[in-house]
TINU-561686 format. One record per residue: residue in three letters; y negated, x negated, z of N, C-alpha, C, O in turn. Coordinates in steps of 0.02 Angstrom, whole numbers, padded with zeros to 5 digits, always signed. Example, Ala and Ser with C-alpha at 12.3 -4.5 7.8 and 13.67 -1.06 7.14 Angstrom:
ALA+00284-00660+00390+00225-00615+00390+00165-00660+00390+00166-00712+00423SER+00112-00642+00354+00053-00684+00357-00002-00645+00394-00057-00670+00402
This chain:
MET-01048+00355-00064-01002+00300-00059-00997+00268-00128-00995+00303-00178ARG-00996+00202-00131-00997+00167-00194-00934+00180-00235-00938+00197-00294TYR-00876+00170-00205-00814+00180-00241-00774+00234-00204-00724+00220-00172ALA-00797+00294-00210-00767+00350-00173-00696+00362-00195-00678+00351-00253ASP-00655+00384-00148-00586+00403-00161-00546+00346-00193-00503+00359-00235GLY-00560+00284-00172-00519+00228-00196-00528+00215-00270-00483+00186-00301GLY-00584+00235-00299-00588+00238-00371-00613+00178-00408-00577+00154-00452GLY-00671+00152-00395-00702+00107-00442-00735+00150-00495-00749+00209-00483LEU-00748+00122-00553-00781+00160-00606-00730+00199-00647-00673+00178-00656THR-00751+00256-00672-00711+00294-00719-00715+00260-00786-00755+00214-00795ALA-00675+00281-00833-00677+00253-00901-00746+00264-00931-00772+00220-00966ALA-00776+00322-00919-00843+00336-00945-00894+00289-00914-00940+00264-00948GLY-00887+00276-00849-00933+00230-00814-00927+00159-00841-00977+00124-00849ARG-00865+00138-00853-00855+00070-00881-00885+00065-00951-00915+00014-00968ALA-00877+00118-00991-00905+00118-01059-00982+00115-01057-01013+00080-01097LYS-01011+00150-01009-01084+00150-01002-01109+00080-00983-01159+00056-01010ARG-01074+00048-00936-01094-00020-00917-01084-00069-00974-01124-00115-00983GLU-01030-00060-01012-01017-00103-01069-01074-00097-01120-01095-00146-01149ALA-01097-00036-01132-01152-00024-01179-01215-00062-01157-01252-00088-01198VAL-01228-00064-01091-01285-00100-01065-01277-00175-01079-01324-00209-01099ARG-01216-00201-01069-01204-00272-01082-01213-00288-01156-01240-00340-01173PHE-01190-00243-01201-01198-00254-01272-01272-00251-01292-01294-00287-01337GLU-01309-00207-01259-01382-00204-01272-01413-00270-01251-01458-00296-01286ALA-01391-00298-01196-01416-00363-01173-01399-00417-01225-01440-00460-01240ALA-01338-00414-01253-01318-00464-01303-01364-00460-01364-01382-00512-01392GLY-01382-00400-01384-01429-00392-01439-01496-00425-01424-01526-00457-01467MET-01519-00416-01363-01583-00447-01343-01577-00522-01342-01623-00557-01363PHE-01521-00548-01316-01511-00621-01316-01513-00647-01387-01542-00700-01399GLY-01483-00611-01434-01483-00631-01504-01553-00633-01534-01566-00669-01582GLN-01599-00594-01506-01669-00592-01529-01711-00643-01492-01772-00648-01504GLY-01680-00682-01447-01717-00734-01412-01749-00711-01346-01788-00749-01317VAL-01732-00652-01323-01760-00628-01260-01724-00664-01203-01663-00668-01202ARG-01762-00691-01156-01734-00729-01100-01704-00683-01047-01725-00625-01042PRO-01656-00707-01008-01622-00665-00958-01668-00628-00909-01656-00570-00894PRO-01722-00660-00882-01764-00622-00836-01796-00560-00868-01803-00508-00836GLU-01815-00566-00931-01845-00510-00967-01792-00456-00982-01805-00397-00978VAL-01731-00479-00999-01675-00432-01010-01662-00392-00946-01653-00332-00948ALA-01662-00427-00891-01650-00395-00826-01704-00342-00812-01688-00287-00790ARG-01766-00359-00826-01821-00312-00814-01815-00251-00860-01822-00195-00836ARG-01802-00262-00924-01799-00207-00972-01739-00160-00959-01745-00100-00966LEU-01683-00189-00940-01623-00149-00930-01614-00126-00858-01566-00090-00841ARG-01660-00148-00815-01658-00130-00744-01592-00151-00712-01558-00111-00679VAL-01574-00214-00722-01515-00244-00691-01539-00306-00653-01596-00327-00660SER-01494-00334-00613-01514-00394-00576-01519-00455-00622-01487-00458-00674ARG-01561-00501-00602-01566-00564-00640-01499-00600-00640-01480-00631-00689LYS-01465-00596-00584-01399-00629-00579-01352-00603-00634-01318-00642-00667SER-01350-00537-00643-01308-00508-00695-01330-00531-00764-01290-00551-00805ALA-01396-00529-00775-01422-00549-00841-01404-00622-00856-01384-00638-00912TYR-01411-00666-00807-01393-00736-00818-01318-00745-00829-01297-00785-00870ALA-01277-00707-00793-01204-00711-00802-01186-00687-00873-01146-00719-00907TRP-01216-00633-00894-01203-00607-00962-01226-00657-01014-01193-00667-01065TYR-01284-00687-01002-01312-00736-01049-01265-00795-01057-01252-00818-01112GLY-01239-00820-01000-01193-00877-01003-01129-00859-01041-01105-00899-01082ALA-01101-00800-01027-01041-00778-01063-01056-00768-01137-01015-00787-01179TRP-01113-00739-01153-01133-00727-01222-01141-00793-01260-01118-00800-01316ARG-01174-00842-01229-01183-00908-01261-01117-00943-01274-01109-00976-01325GLN-01071-00935-01228-01007-00969-01235-00960-00935-01285-00927-00969-01324SER-00957-00867-01284-00907-00833-01325-00934-00774-01366-00895-00739-01397GLY-00998-00764-01367-01026-00710-01406-01019-00642-01371-01000-00638-01313SER-01034-00589-01408-01033-00522-01380-00965-00501-01355-00960-00461-01308ALA-00912-00528-01384-00844-00510-01362-00833-00526-01288-00792-00494-01255ALA-00869-00575-01262-00862-00594-01192-00889-00539-01145-00874-00540-01085LEU-00928-00493-01172-00959-00441-01131-00921-00375-01135-00943-00324-01109THR-00863-00376-01167-00820-00317-01172-00791-00301-01104-00774-00346-01065SER-00784-00236-01089-00754-00215-01026-00683-00240-01020-00645-00239-01069LYS-00665-00263-00961-00597-00287-00949-00551-00232-00925-00492-00244-00913GLY-00577-00171-00920-00536-00114-00897-00540-00106-00822-00579-00140-00788ALA-00500-00061-00797-00501-00046-00725-00477-00107-00686-00432-00143-00708GLY-00507-00118-00629-00488-00174-00587-00431-00157-00540-00409-00099-00537GLY-00407-00206-00505-00354-00195-00456-00285-00193-00487-00277-00201-00548PHE-00236-00183-00445-00167-00181-00467-00146-00108-00476-00168-00064-00439PRO-00103-00096-00524-00078-00027-00531-00032-00010-00474-00001-00053-00443CYS-00027+00054-00459+00017+00077-00406+00089+00061-00424+00110+00072-00481ARG+00127+00035-00377+00197+00016-00390+00244+00075-00381+00303+00070-00398LEU+00220+00130-00354+00262+00188-00344+00253+00236-00402+00197+00252-00421GLY+00309+00259-00430+00306+00310-00481+00293+00378-00451+00291+00384-00389ASN+00284+00428-00492+00269+00495-00467+00325+00522-00423+00312+00552-00371ALA+00388+00511-00444+00444+00535-00404+00447+00500-00336+00461+00532-00286GLN+00433+00435-00335+00432+00398-00272+00375+00422-00227+00384+00428-00167ALA+00317+00435-00256+00260+00459-00217+00276+00528-00186+00258+00541-00129GLU+00310+00570-00224+00329+00636-00197+00380+00628-00141+00376+00662-00090ARG+00428+00582-00151+00478+00571-00098+00444+00543-00036+00460+00562+00020LEU+00396+00497-00045+00360+00469+00013+00325+00525+00051+00327+00525+00113GLN+00294+00572+00017+00260+00627+00050+00310+00668+00091+00296+00687+00148VAL+00369+00681+00063+00420+00719+00099+00442+00680+00161+00450+00710+00215GLU+00452+00615+00154+00474+00574+00211+00420+00571+00265+00436+00571+00324LEU+00357+00568+00245+00303+00567+00294+00300+00633+00332+00287+00634+00392GLU+00311+00688+00297+00310+00753+00329+00368+00762+00378+00364+00802+00424ALA+00422+00724+00368+00479+00727+00414+00461+00697+00482+00493+00711+00532GLY+00409+00654+00482+00385+00626+00545+00414+00557+00560+00467+00539+00534PRO+00380+00520+00603+00402+00453+00621+00471+00451+00655+00510+00405+00644ALA+00486+00501+00696+00550+00501+00732+00609+00502+00685+00661+00472+00699ALA+00602+00535+00628+00656+00538+00579+00671+00470+00549+00722+00460+00517HIS+00625+00422+00560+00633+00355+00531+00639+00302+00585+00631+00242+00571GLY+00651+00323+00647+00664+00275+00700+00606+00259+00746+00614+00217+00791TRP+00549+00290+00737+00493+00278+00782+00486+00338+00829+00446+00383+00818ALA+00525+00337+00881+00527+00394+00928+00477+00387+00985+00462+00436+01019GLU+00451+00326+00996+00407+00315+01053+00341+00353+01049+00315+00373+01101ASP+00314+00363+00991+00256+00407+00983+00259+00439+00914+00290+00412+00868GLN+00226+00495+00908+00231+00535+00847+00169+00529+00803+00135+00578+00790ARG+00155+00469+00781+00100+00461+00734+00118+00408+00683+00153+00359+00697TRP+00094+00420+00624+00103+00371+00571+00045+00322+00573-00013+00343+00576THR+00060+00259+00573+00008+00208+00566+00016+00178+00497+00068+00186+00465LEU-00034+00143+00474-00030+00112+00408+00027+00061+00406+00062+00056+00356ALA+00036+00024+00460+00090-00026+00463+00158+00009+00459+00203-00017+00425ARG+00166+00065+00491+00230+00101+00488+00243+00129+00418+00299+00125+00393VAL+00191+00155+00388+00200+00181+00320+00217+00124+00272+00259+00133+00228ALA+00186+00066+00281+00202+00008+00240+00275-00012+00249+00310-00027+00200GLU+00299-00011+00310+00369-00028+00324+00416+00024+00292+00468+00007+00265LEU+00397+00088+00297+00438+00141+00267+00442+00133+00191+00496+00141+00162ILE+00386+00117+00159+00387+00107+00087+00433+00049+00068+00470+00052+00019ASP+00430-00004+00108+00474-00061+00095+00547-00042+00103+00589-00060+00062ARG+00563-00005+00155+00632+00018+00167+00657+00063+00110+00713+00054+00085LEU+00616+00111+00091+00637+00161+00042+00639+00135-00030+00686+00149-00068PHE+00588+00096-00048+00580+00079-00118+00580+00004-00133+00580-00017-00191GLY+00579-00037-00079+00579-00109-00090+00512-00137-00114+00511-00191-00145HIS+00458-00101-00102+00391-00124-00121+00352-00141-00058+00348-00100-00012ARG+00324-00201-00056+00285-00221+00003+00212-00204-00009+00182-00222-00060TYR+00183-00171+00040+00112-00154+00040+00081-00180+00104+00114-00181+00156THR+00019-00200+00101-00019-00215+00161-00044-00149+00190-00045-00099+00154PRO-00063-00148+00253-00092-00086+00280-00152-00061+00239-00159-00001+00228ARG-00194-00106+00216-00251-00085+00175-00226-00054+00110-00253-00004+00087GLY-00175-00085+00079-00147-00058+00018-00118+00012+00029-00123+00055-00015VAL-00088+00023+00087-00061+00089+00104-00119+00139+00108-00112+00196+00086SER-00175+00119+00137-00231+00165+00143-00256+00185+00074-00275+00243+00063TYR-00258+00138+00027-00279+00154-00042-00228+00201-00074-00247+00244-00114LEU-00165+00192-00058-00112+00234-00086-00116+00305-00059-00107+00353-00096LEU-00129+00312+00006-00128+00378+00038-00192+00417+00026-00190+00479+00020HIS-00248+00384+00021-00313+00418+00019-00320+00466-00040-00340+00523-00029PRO-00304+00447-00103-00312+00494-00157-00268+00556-00151-00285+00609-00177ALA-00212+00550-00116-00168+00608-00106-00192+00652-00049-00162+00704-00035GLY-00246+00632-00015-00272+00672+00040-00235+00660+00105-00242+00699+00152LEU-00195+00607+00108-00157+00592+00169-00196+00541+00210-00231+00498+00183VAL-00189+00545+00276-00221+00498+00320-00169+00474+00371-00121+00510+00386ALA-00179+00414+00396-00135+00387+00448-00178+00370+00508-00237+00352+00500ALA-00150+00375+00566-00187+00360+00627-00201+00286+00630-00159+00245+00612GLY-00261+00268+00651-00280+00198+00659-00259+00174+00727-00233+00213+00768PRO-00270+00109+00742-00248+00082+00806-00283+00114+00866-00254+00117+00920ARG-00345+00138+00857-00381+00168+00913-00387+00244+00905-00419+00277+00945ALA-00355+00271+00854-00361+00342+00841-00318+00381+00890-00268+00356+00914PRO-00338+00443+00906-00296+00485+00949-00231+00502+00915-00223+00490+00855GLY-00184+00528+00952-00118+00545+00924-00122+00592+00865-00175+00621+00851GLY-00069+00599+00831-00066+00639+00771-00018+00607+00723+00012+00555+00738ARG-00010+00637+00666+00034+00607+00617+00000+00611+00549-00048+00648+00540ALA+00027+00574+00501-00002+00577+00434+00003+00649+00410+00055+00681+00416GLY-00049+00672+00383-00050+00740+00357-00109+00747+00311-00145+00699+00298ARG-00120+00806+00285-00176+00818+00241-00242+00810+00280-00248+00833+00337ALA-00290+00779+00248-00356+00772+00280-00386+00841+00289-00379+00884+00246GLY-00419+00852+00344-00452+00915+00357-00409+00967+00391-00431+01023+00403ARG-00347+00950+00408-00304+00998+00442-00323+01003+00514-00292+01041+00552
């Protein structure tokens, strides 16, 4: 999987990619054209041309890593622990008595009720996945959010 466990690149991975971009900047400074840079560094021509354009406009500083992508989690550690406790209490404890499964939409609503943070269902899945929690999908059989592999 490309971005396993909701991750993206680690800090080490970002540093490695940044080093490749800086190597490309050195080649651009020596007059090497983007297609040749792409061939030598084993990257796509599209990347080489994008790096070349950024390098021409702002120099090597334009090729510096921008850091991790995405938005930071809005829940603190204490809130994440409380959410886990509330999920383990089950949907009925929070007013969903008609069936006993957590859906991403229900978890999003619970987070909004408890902490005042709005999440989309997809955002909830990113939030739950690293903790090993899963929620039933719309076509999934019954069950409730719990540890993966149970």
